[in-house]
C-alpha positions in Angstrom: -14.7 10.9 9.3 -14.4 13.5 6.9 -12.8 11.2 4.3 -16.0 9.1 4.6 -18.4 12.0 3.7 -16.2 13.2 0.9 -16.0 9.6 -0.5 -19.6 9.1 -0.5 -20.3 12.4 -2.1 -17.7 11.8 -4.8 -19.2 8.5 -5.3 -22.9 9.3 -5.4 -22.6 12.7 -7.3 -24.0 11.5 -10.4 -26.9 9.8 -8.8 -28.3 13.0 -6.6 -30.1 14.3 -9.9 -31.5 10.7 -10.5 -32.6 10.4 -7.0 -34.5 13.9 -7.5 -36.3 12.9 -10.7 -37.3 9.6 -9.1 -38.8 11.4 -6.1 -40.8 13.7 -8.6 -42.1 10.6 -10.6 -43.2 9.1 -7.5 -44.8 12.1 -6.0 -46.9 12.4 -9.2 -47.4 9.0 -10.7 -47.9 7.0 -7.3 -48.7 9.4 -4.4 -51.3 11.5 -6.1 -53.7 8.6 -7.3 -53.3 6.9 -3.9 -54.3 10.0 -2.0 -57.0 11.1 -4.4 -58.3 7.5 -4.0 -58.2 7.5 -0.2 -59.9 10.9 -0.2 -62.7 9.9 -2.6 -63.1 6.3 -0.6 -63.5 8.1 2.8 -65.8 10.9 1.8 -68.7 9.1 3.6 -66.8 9.3 6.9 -65.8 5.4 6.8 -63.1 3.9 4.4 -64.8 1.9 1.4 -62.1 -0.5 -0.2 -64.0 -1.2 -3.2 -64.3 2.7 -4.1 -60.8 2.9 -3.3 -59.8 0.3 -5.7 -61.9 1.4 -8.6 -60.8 5.1 -8.1 -57.2 4.1 -7.6 -57.2 1.7 -10.9 -58.6 4.8 -13.0 -56.4 7.4 -11.4 -53.3 5.7 -11.9 -54.0 5.5 -15.8 -54.1 9.3 -15.8 -52.0 10.5 -13.1 -51.6 14.2 -14.5 -55.5 14.5 -14.5 -55.8 13.0 -10.9 -53.0 15.6 -9.9 -55.5 18.1 -11.2 -58.4 16.4 -9.5 -56.6 16.8 -6.1 -57.0 20.6 -6.2 -60.6 20.7 -7.3 -61.7 17.9 -5.1 -60.0 19.5 -2.0 -57.8 16.7 -1.4 -54.7 18.6 -1.4 -54.2 18.2 2.5 -54.3 14.4 2.0 -51.9 14.8 -0.7 -49.6 16.7 1.3 -49.8 14.2 4.6 -49.2 11.2 2.1 -46.3 13.0 0.1 -45.0 14.0 3.6 -44.9 10.2 4.9 -43.5 8.8 1.4 -40.7 11.5 1.5 -39.6 10.5 5.0 -39.4 6.8 4.0 -37.7 7.6 0.5 -35.0 10.0 2.6 -34.2 7.2 5.1 -33.6 4.7 2.1 -31.6 7.5 0.3 -29.4 8.1 3.4 -29.0 4.3 4.1 -27.6 3.8 0.5 -25.5 7.0 1.3 -23.9 5.7 4.0 -23.2 2.1 2.8 -21.4 3.8 -0.1 -19.0 5.3 2.0 -15.5 4.3 1.8 -14.3 1.9 4.3 -11.0 3.5 4.9 -8.8 6.5 3.7 -7.1 4.7 1.1 -10.2 3.1 -0.7 -10.2 4.0 -4.4 -6.6 5.1 -4.7 -4.6 3.6 -7.2 -1.5 1.5 -5.8 1.6 2.7 -7.2 0.6 6.1 -8.4 2.0 9.5 -7.6 -1.1 10.1 -5.3 1.0 9.9 -2.1 2.5 13.4 -2.7 0.8 16.7 -3.1 1.7 19.9 -5.0 4.7 18.8 -6.6 6.5 17.3 -3.6 7.7 14.4 -5.1 9.7 16.5 -7.5 12.4 17.4 -4.9 13.4 13.9 -5.5 12.1 12.7 -8.5 12.1 14.4 -12.0 9.1 15.2 -14.1 10.7 15.0 -17.6 13.3 11.8 -17.7 15.0 9.1 -16.0 13.5 5.7 -15.0 9.8 5.6 -15.2 8.2 5.1 -11.7 4.6 6.1 -12.5 2.8 8.7 -14.8 4.9 12.0 -14.7 7.2 10.7 -12.1 10.9 9.7 -13.1 14.0 8.8 -11.1 16.6 10.9 -12.5 19.9 8.9 -13.5 22.0 12.1 -12.8 21.1 12.1 -9.2 24.1 11.9 -6.6 23.6 9.4 -4.1 21.7 5.9 -4.1 19.2 5.5 -6.9 18.1 2.0 -6.3 14.7 1.3 -7.2 12.5 -1.5 -5.9 9.8 -2.4 -8.1 6.8 -4.2 -6.3 4.3 -5.7 -9.0 4.2 -6.2 -12.5 4.6 -4.4 -15.8 2.0 -4.6 -18.3 2.4 -3.8 -22.1 -0.8 -3.2 -24.0 
């Protein structure tokens, strides 16, 4: 299970900042006009749709002015509650995408035929780092090794 979490974090690391910036943009450009318009439309005690649509149309054109009007008109409570609901939905969709991007198994995104099968130089007890028959990047089968040095190559060679 740990490889799934690490793989999902590695795969989405570059998107975390983008998700945070998108949340701020949504909070300022969409939530503030919506909550201000809902507050103005409900001042009489009942919700008036025509006032809401008119106010929302003018508020969405000037979202930063509307953000200031939230504080001056006392609609900050409506803004915070609306922002909380939007944040919950945004977080749910974020985690759904995060979970779906997790690797399916432990060997996802590992190059086949590379030296990723060993760690911290374990392969150099058998292989050479400098010269011999090329097996992978920085992995050579030494020619002066005593014993069996047969090599099975599966795949194809590409020359570019």
